[in-house]
N, C-alpha and C positions, 0 to 999 in steps of 0.2 A: 786503647785500640787506634790502628793506623784508621785514617780515613776511607781509606781502599774498602778495609772489613765494613768500618762506618754505613757505608752505602749500599753495601751487597746487604746486611743487617734490615738497611732500609728499606730497601728494595723486594727482599724478601717479605717482609712486612707488609708492606703496601699490593702487593701480590696477594696474598692469603686475607688481607682484609678484604678485596675487591671479589678474591671468590669466593668468600663469605657468604659477600650481600649477595651473588647471584645467586648462590644456590641456596640463601632464604625465600629472595624472589622469586624462585621456581619453586618453590616449596609451596610459597604464599597461592603463585596463581594456581598450582595443582588441588591443594584444601581450598580457595574461592569455588575450583568446579566441582567439587564435590559436594558441595555447600545447597540446598535445598533451594528451592525461591519459588514456593508454592503460596496460597492465599493463607495460611497462618503469619509467613517470614512477611509478608508485603503487610499485613492487618499490624505487626510488632513494628513495622516501621512509620506506618502510617501513610506510609504514599505506594500510590501504583503509577507506576512510567508506562507510559503510551505513545506506540510510534504511528504518525498516521502523513500523509503526505500534505502539500502544501499548495490546495488549491481548493472550490468551492465545495466542493465533497466533505475534503478532508477538515484542513484547516485555513482559515488564510484572515487577514486585518482590510475591513472595511472602516475607512476613516478613525475611528478612536476606540472602536469595537473590533472582538475578536469572535468569526463567526465559522460556521462551518458542519454540515452534515455529522461528522463524526465527533467532531468538538463537542456539541453540543450536545450529544448521548453521551460524553463520558461527564461532561458536567451532570448532567441527570444522574449519574451513575455516584459521583460524588457526592451528593444531596443522599442516595438512597443508602451510601456505604459509610460513609463519616472521611472515606480515603484523600488526603490530597493528590490529584492530575499533578504528574509531572508529562508535560507534551514535548515529546522530538520531532522534526520531523525532514522525513526520507521520500524522494521523488519517486526512485526505484523498490520495487518490491522481491529482488535477490538478495540488496542489502540491505531491506529492511527483515527477510529472514535471518542474514548472516545475525543481524545484531541482536533479535529476538534467541538463537541459538544461546549466545556469547552473554546469554543474561542482562546484556544492558537497556534493556528492555522488557516488558513484561506480555505486553500484547499489543498485537498490530491491529490498526484499528479502522478498517479499510475494507470497500468493498471483493472480498478475495472469492472468485470462484473455486469451489470446491470438487476438484479432481480428483481420481485414484488416485495419482503420484504425489501430493499434497499432504492430502489426507494418512498414507502412510508416515508422513514424517511429522505433524502437526495433528492439536486437537483443534477443533472449531466448536464455536458458541451455534445452537439453534439459527435458519436460518434469518438475516437479518430482513436482508433484499432480494427479490426477485429481479434477475436481470439480465439484457444478452449487448451481443456485440451488434455495432450497425455501423454502417459507412459514413462518413461525413464527406458530406461535398457540397458546391455551391447550388442556389437557386439558378432557376431560368432565369430571374430577374439579374441576379447578380453575377453571370455565366453570359451576357452575351445574344440569352436565346434558347441558350443549348438548353433541354430538358435532364433532371438528374435522372442516375441510371437506375433501373429499378430493376431488372435481370440478369440475376448474378453470374449466368452466362458473358455476359457484358464486359467484364472484371480482368476477361484474357487479357494479358499484354500489359495492363496497367500496375500501374507504380503505385503502391498504398503506403503509407508512412503508419507504422506503428509505437508507443511507446517501449524503448528495450526491458526486454522480460515481459511482455504484454501478453496475457495467456490470448488473442486476437491470434498469435503465430502460431500456434499451433492449427487453429479453427482455417485461416485461410491458405496455412500448407494444405490440409486438405480438402478443401473447396477448389484446388487449384488441377487435384486427383480428379476429383467429382466432375469437374468441366470438362477435363481434359485438357486442358492448357498450363501455362505458365503466369503466375499471379505473382510482380515483382514486390518484394517486400521487404523493406527499408525500417528496421528498426533504430529509434532515434533517441541517443542516450543521454541529453540535455533536454528534451521536452516532454511533457505529460500529455494526456491526451485531450486535457483543456487548452492546455497552447500550442499539437497541432491542429485543435480547430481553428485558433484564430489566426493559422499562415493558411487554412486553406481557406478565410474568408478573406484574407489580405489577396488571395491569388498565388502565394508563392508555390503551393503547394494544391496537386488537385484533389487530390482523397488523403484519408486517414481514420483509423476504426478506433473507436471506443467503447467504453460500455456506455448503454443508452441513457445513465441515471446521470454520467457525466456529460452525455451528449445534450442531454435534455437546461441544465446548468448554463450550458455554452451557449444554447440555441437563447434563451433569455435577452444574454447580452448582445448574440452576434445573428442579426435579421437576415445574414446572406447564406448563411447553410442550411442544410434540409438532413433530417436524419432518420427517413420514412424508411431506407432500404436496409431489413434487417441482412446480419452476416452469421450470424449463429441462433440457436433455438432457446429459450430461457434458459438461464442458470441458475441456482441456488448460491447465494453470497454470503459470506460471515466474518467475523473476526478470527483470526488464529492467535493460539496460546501453543506454548512448547508441552512437549508429549509428559514431560515430569509436574507439571501444574493442573490436575484433575481438579483440584479443592477449585482454584479460581476459575476454571471453565463451569462448575455447578453454579457458582457465585455469581458469575458474568449470567447465564442463562436465568436465574434467579432474578436478578437485578430487571434485565429486556422484559420477563415475564410480569413485572409489579408495572414496570412502563406501560406496556401495553393495556395491560389491566386500569390503569389511569386516567389513560389517555394522554400521556407524556410522545409517549411516541411516535402515536399519532398526529399528535401537534409539529412534532419537529419534522416528521417522515411528507405533511403537506408541503411545509415552509418551502422546502426545498425543492420537490418534486411536484408538490398536488396532488391530485387524486391519483390513488393507485387502478 
């Protein structure tokens, strides 16, 4: 066999192998997408994959200790279920939903407002907290004697920062319509509500909006901020799972019920948010 013919055969063989590997991977991905990932599969593996955010409400490191409202709830669930909890961190709620859809996590453990839009795509646990959006601004003492805004009409023309994909965006847009003037909304893709509160306290920005629970946690460390001006009404907030995980949803609701009955939930809640 000539060298030229040998090279041709070798090249064809390599192409065939690469094509076979690509087809196999495509089939494997399609097969993986068809596989269910509900509580029986989670229980068989023994691992529950949770996604939350890195902040005081979700998960954070304090010295040599891991803390966070969502994290401590997950550890209580681990004790009740016998499952090992694997925690992933993601600041973007939109990216968290993408990860959930790709079955790279089983639960989004953060305070998610239940709206008609998201409830069509995902299943939500029974409400974990009652929350609302509040305006973060500086106190008069930290702002050269300028009193904090109390009337929502005074938000006209103001620049307000919110985390990217925050549910506060829709509320602020509607509020702009209600007051008949423009509210300039800046979605920040880098910072969470907690981090935006720090920027307000430092005077880098004047206004931000985040949920009240996050604001309360931030205020414990930032005496410069005022969080008394409400932007929205009280909302029900819960954890999210995929539509194809109804058994997991029932299990989560059962574990939360047990935590409420034995006092575990109240203890964790008060640690982070004080009395309701």
